[in-house]
N, C-alpha and C positions, 0 to 999 in steps of 0.2 A: 216632614211629617205635618199632619194638619193640627191646629192648636187644640191641644186638650183631648185629642180622641186617638184611641189605639187602632190598630190594623184592624182588629176584631170589630171595634165599634163601627168603622167606615164600612166593613163587609155588612153588618147588619144593617146599616142604612140603605145600601145598595140592594141587598136582598129585600128589604120591605118594600122597596119601589118595583121590583121586578115581579113580585107575586107569583114567582115559580122557582124551580130548582136551577142551579147554575153550576157549570162545569168548573172544576177548580182552577183549571188553567185561566179561564175567562174571568173568573174572580179574581185571581191574583193581579191580573193584567189591570182590571178596573182599580183595585186597592192600591196597588204600586203607582199607577198615573195619578191618583189623587193624593197619596201621602207622600210619594217621591222617594219609595223605599226601593232598595236595589234588590238584585237577585241574591245578594248576602242575606236577607232577610226571609226569603221563601221558607226555609224549614221552620223558622220561628212563627211566621204565620200559620203554617199547617198545624203546627203544636198548639198554637192558640186557638184555632178552630176546633180541634178535637178536645181540650180541655174545657171549652166554654160550652155550657149546656144550652145556649141559644141556637145551637147549631147542631144539625145531624148530618152525617155521611151517608149518602144512599149508593145505589149500585154506579159502577162505572164511573166513580170518582166524583159524584156530582154533590152538591151541598144544597141544602135547604133550611130554613128556620124551624125548629122543633115543634114551635106553636102552630104550625101548619100540618103537622104529620101527627099520625096515630102512634100511639106508644108501639105497635107490633111492627111497624115500617122501620123504626130507627132503633129497636133492641133485639139483640140475638139471644135465644134461649140455649146457654152454653151447656144445658144438660144434654141437649140433642147433639152435640158435637163428638165426633169420634177421633181418639187418638190416631196418629199415623205411626208407621213403624219408627221413625225418627223420634217423635214423641215419646214414644215408649221406650227407646233406647235412652234418651235424656232423662227420663224420670228413673229408669234403673240407675244411671251413674249417680244422680243425685243420692238415691237411697244408698248406694255403696260407699258415697263419700260421707254421708252422715254416719254410716256404721263405723268406718274409719275413725271418724273425730271422736267417737264414743270410746274406742278402744286406746286412743292416746292418753297418756298419763297427764294430770294436771299439773301445772308449773309448780305449785307448792309441793308435790310430791318429790321433787327433785332434791 
């Protein structure tokens, strides 16, 4: 790795110079070349990008710097999302599990 720089910091430097969005695979290739990180680090790099507020994930797995994007381009209004049938079933299962937990006696009651 480069001295004192994380993969996210290297990605930030790369993207600052490019002045436009970049596909994740291309960004990873550039970062791994500079840092010497192997493919066993790609998941960590992806996680770092997701958690770092300097970056924004756009359509088709392209990434850009959040400072160059409008808020509406990088955030989803979750109130507009619809549950799928699978989501509804999972929610019902969670509710059933919670009800079962409430019916179980406390350990102190034995």
